C-alpha positions, 0 to 999 in steps of 0.5 A: 500499499503506498504512503505519501510523505506530508514533508516532501510530498513523495510516494513511499512504496513499503514500510519496513520496521521503521515508519520514515520517509526514505527521501527525506526522513520524516516520520509522518506519512499518510495513505495515498487516496484513490482517484476516483471520484464519487457522485452522491445523489441529494434526492 
C-alpha cells in the first residue's frame, strides 16, 4: 500500500520496521487516496 510523505510529498512504496520517509526522514506519512471521484445523489 503506497504512502505519501507529508513533508516532501514523495510516494513511499513499502514500510519496513521504521515508519519514515526514505527520502527526507520525516516520520509523518499518509495513505495515498484513490483517484476515483464519487458522485452522491441528494434526493
